[in-house]
Every structure is written in structure tokens, then in C-alpha cells.
N, C-alpha and C positions, 0 to 999 in steps of 0.2 A: 175797513174802515167800521169802528163801531158806530151803531144807530142807536141815537139816544132816544128813551121812551119817554113820550112827553104828556101822555094819559093811559094810565091802565084804564080797565075795565071795570066800571061802577059794581061794587058788591052790594049785596042786599042791605047790609047795615054800614053803609058808606057814612050816612049823617052821622049815627052814633061814633064812629072813629073819628072824624071831624069834631065832633062838641066835646069827648072824653080822651082822646090819646093825648099824650104830650109827645112833643118832638124832642130828639134826642139834645145835646149840647156837648160845645165845645168847650174844654176847659183848659186855657194855656199854660204852657208848662214853663213859662220863663219865671225868674226869680221876682221880679218885681211884682206880677200879677198873683202868681202862687208860691209865697215863701218856704224856705226851709224852715221848717218848727223843730226847735232842738227837741230831742228825745234820750235824756240822760246827758252823760259827760260825752260819749263818745259817737253818740249818732244825732241822726236829723229826721223828719218825714215831710214829704212832699205831699199832699194830702191830694186827690184828686174827686172822689165819689164817696157820698155815704148813703146808705139805702137802708130806711128803718125798717121797710117793709121784711127784708129778708137778714137783717142783721149782718149786712157786705159792706164792705170799705174796698177801695182801690187807692194805693200810693205806691210812692217810689222811699225805700229805705235807703238812708246812707249812712256806711259806718266806717268812720274813718278809719285808716291805716293802724292796725294796732287794737282797734277797739272791738268790744264785744254788746251785746244784749243780754238780758238775763234769760235764766234758764224759764223756758214755758211750755205750757201744754196745750193742745189744739181741742177746741170743742166743735169745731166744723172743719172743712176743707179748704186748703190752700192751695195756691197756684202762684209761681214767682217765676220770671225772666230775668236771667243777670242780662244787667246795662253795661255795668263797668266793673272792672277789677276781679276780684275772686272772694269767696267765702265759704264757709264750710259751719257744720254743727260739729262740737267736740264727740258726739255721741255715734257719728258715722264716718264711713272712711272714703267718703267722695269729697271733692272740692267744685264747687261749682263757677264756672267762666262765663264771661259775656257769651250770649247766646243760649246758655244752657236753661233747661225747662226743670223746674223742682215740683213736686206737688206732697202735699202733706194731710193725712187722713187725721180724722178724728181720733183723739186718745195721744198722740204723737206727742212725746215730750222731748226737748234738747235746749242747747245752748249756742247761739248763733254768735260767729266771731269771723273777724275778717284779720289777717295778718298782713295782706298785702300793703306796702307802704302807701299806695295812693287810694286805698280803703275798696270800699266797693259801693255800688248803686244796683237795686233789683226790684224791678216793677212787682207788685205783690198784688191779688187779689184774695181777700180773706172772707169766709165765710164764717159766723160765729163768733163767739167769744173766745179769748187766749186768757190763760191765767197765766200769771207771772208768778214766780217765788226767789226769795232771796239767796245768797250763798248757801245758807245753812237748811234750803229745804222748806221753809216757812213760808207759808202764801202771803205774798205782797198787795195785788190787785187784779182787777179783771179790765182787761181791753176789750169791748165791746163797740156796736157802730155809736154809742153815746159816748163811750171814752173818747172816741177818737175824734167827733164832733167837738166836743168842750174842749180837746188839745188844740185844735183848730182856730176855733172862735175866740177864745182866751187869748191865745196869741195876737191875733188879728187885734182885738180889743185893747190889748195891752200896747201894740205898736201903731194905732188908730190907721190900722189898713182895713179896706172895706171886705167883707165877709161874701165870697161868690156864692150866691144863693143858686145857680146851675149845678153845683156839686151835689145837691140836696135832690133826690129822686124818691 
């Protein structure tokens, strides 16, 4: 039987912790509280966390079957876990399936696609900016934490949805 800890030993700086530390947050995943925000013609993003201190975000990317997102270059580390369907990058010879873990390092450039008829969903933890390019390899835009915040909040404002302040750390 597991014994629950009811009180930890007091630390010398316990008062400082109580005064300045923040609790974690619970971010609902249901579509009503946390909508899918369109991202181009074939994708949508469900945002979970925006950390302006580290230029990091957490989200689920959903690429519908036969869809892709543009070629992009990472300026920070990205980690992903595939939740549904399958996806890959045109530039590599692997296919990510449910339960697969993918990490991407700064400087990596690739084009994500899913030809799975049901599409794909993957949870991403993105650190640092991502530079997007058009089909002719011309720079298009940079998605950093502020781009993702703008993407989420503008959609909520347009749809009359509340912005979940717990997402901002």
C-alpha cells in the first residue's frame, strides 16, 4: 500500500517558495475548452503551453490525410510523440507511428507530411523559433513563442472564446 506524504520537511527557504513559486496547471484537452486552430489548408494546432522565458511551446499538430506543412528549419530542439496515424519528413527514410518518439536538433530542415488517410496527430514540445519557407525555398515567416500566442489568441478572439491564461508560464 502506498503511503501518502502529508507534509514534507520544511526547507530553509520555504517561505520564499510559498511567496513566489507558481503551481502547475491543468490544461483541458477537450475541443470546447481548447479548440483546434487552423494552420494552413491541411492542418490544425491544439495549443497547450506558451513559455516566453524560454521561447518554448507545447501543442498537438494535426495534419489531415494527404496533407503537409511547409519546409521549415529549427533553431532549437524539438521533441514529439506520435499519438495517432503516421507522418514523416520527405527528407528522411523513417515513418513515425503511434507511440514513436522523434527529436529534432537545431539546424534541421525538413518538410512534414502525412499520407495516412486518417491523418496524424503528434504532441510537440518546441524550443526556439522555426523558420518556414515556401515551395521555392524562399523565406516565408518565423514561428516563435509569440507567433504561437498570436495564432491562439487571435483565433479565440475571432470565435468569442475565452483565452486560457493557465497556458502562459
